[in-house]
N, C-alpha and C positions, 0 to 999 in steps of 0.2 A: 503494500499500500505506497502510495506517494503520501509523506506528509510533510514536505517543503511548503503548501501552501496553507494548512492549517491553520495556522498562527499568522499575525500580523501585528505590525508596528501598534496598532491603536488596541490592539488586545492588552498591552502592557503599560500604555500611556496616554491620560486622558487629557492632556492641555501639552501645549508647546513649551511651557514652563517645565513642566516635568522632565519632559524630553532635554531640557536645556539643562536641569540640575542632574541629570544622568550623567550627560556628557562633559559638564564644564564646572560641577559643583557650585561654589559659592557665586562666582562669577556668571554662570548660566541663571541663577536665580535671580540677583543684583540688577543683570540685563532686563529681565521681565518685569521684574519691581518697578525699574526706571520708566518704562514703557507705560505701564499702571499710574505711576506718580504724574505723569506729565499727559497723560490722553486727554484731560480735560480742556488743554489747550488747543486740540484738533477735533472739532465737531465730525463725527463721520466715521472716523477711524474704528475698525474694528476691536473689540475687547482684546485680542492677542493676535500675535502675528511670527511667524518663524523668525527668531532670531540666531544666528549663526555666529559662533565664533571663531575664527581662523587668521589664514594669511589673505588679506585682501590684496586688491588691484596693485600692481609694482612695488608691492612691501610696503608703501608709504601711506597709503591711505587709510585713516584711523576708522573708517566705517563707509559704506557702499550700499545702497540700497538698490533693489531689482524692482522697479514698480510693476513689470508687465512679465513676471514668472508667472508660469501657468495657473499654479494654485493659487496664487493671490500674492501681493508684494510681498519681501521678503528684506531684513535688513540683516547685514554682516557685519560686526564689529571684529576689529582687530586684536588677535589676544594679548598683543602689547601695552594695548591702553591701560589693561586693569590694574597694572605696576604703575600707573603715575595715580592713581586714585580714584576716588569716588566722584569728585566732582567733574573729573574729567569724562569720566563713564556718560555720566548723566548729561552732560553737553553735548558729547554725540550721539547719545540716541535722540537729544531733542532734536539736534541738526536731523539726523536721518528719517525722522519723524515727520519733520516738515517735507522732504521729497516726496514720503509718502500720502501726505495730506495734498500735495501739489497736484501728485497725480492722481489721485482718486477725485479730487475735484475739478478734474479735468483742465489744472492750468499747468504752465510749462515749468518744468522740474529744477532746471537750470540754474546755478548759481547768477549769470548773470542775467535773468531775467527780471522783468519789471514784478511778476507774480511775489520771486524769492525777496526782493529788495521789498516789498509793501509787508510781506508776511513777518519777515525779519523785525523791520520797525513796530509794527503791530504787537509782535510776542516779547518784543524784548522786555518793556516792564515786567514782565510776571519770570521772564527766565533772569534776565540779569539785574532787574531791581532799580532800572533805568529806563528814561526814554533814550532813544535811539533816531536821530534824523537822517538820512541817507538816502540819497537819490543816484539812480541808475545812470555812468557817466559823469557826474559830476568830479570825479576825483581828477578828469583830466579835461584840458580844454585845447583849442587849436589856435595858434599864434604864426604870425606869418615871420620868417626868419630869411637873412640873406642866403640865397644859392651858392654854395661852394662850386658849383660848377656854371655860374654865371660868365657868359663870356663867350662860352661854346656855343655853336651852333644849336638853335632850338629850345634853349634854354632860358627862362624864364629870371629876371633878378631877384625874386623871393619863390621861398616854397612854404607849404604849411607843415608844422609840426605840432603833434601833442606833446604836452606839458603837464606835468604834476601840480594837481592845485593844493597850495598848503592848507592847513587846519581843516580840512575833507575828510571824513572815514573812506579811504582807500577799497577799493573793490577788493583786494585781497585780504581783508578783514571782514567784508561780508560774505564771500564765499566760504569763509571757516567760522561762521557764525554759530555760535554765541563764545565759544573757548576764545577766538581771538581777541575779543572785546573785553575779557576780563582783565583786571589792574593786575601787573605781573606779579604782585605779591599777594594774589588770591590763594587761599590754603585750597590745595588740588584733593584734599580727604584723602583717607586713609586709602593704602594698597590694598586689592584682593587677590588673591594666589586664584592662577587661571591655569590649568594644565594645557600644554600645546602638544601639537603632534608632528 
């Protein structure tokens, strides 16, 4: 008798959280609990999502969201962030949840989208504890500068270049919201043990 299909994963696990605890212990529990803590900020998100802990793209990303995974959106957290502390994990979860929420509400999910900027500003009082005023594209402006090739055939005397605008929230900070906008001395929280494979 073939018994390979008598039992399935769902016979043993009743939630994504239980599966994460079985695989990653305290780190798996914390990731799912963080999702639950921030869920009220994102109306319409499901009570639970698959949250995977492992190596993310390029080995540098702290988190990754797959909003179009065939079974539902899925969040992946880098196993390395758990050693950085609880607040860091919370911030990465808030960031990835925003990607999921934007996707599920039919909005552009990328960091340079208007929807991302608006949501980061709207959520900042609850997440960062202060207002955030950032406008897409405000961190750079166009200026005319002398053309170093002026005098060559067909070259105009000036060209347009983008230059940084001082005292404006730079795009790189919005792209890594909220953790990039914490004060440098903000406590990262306690590290969480996370088994890696």
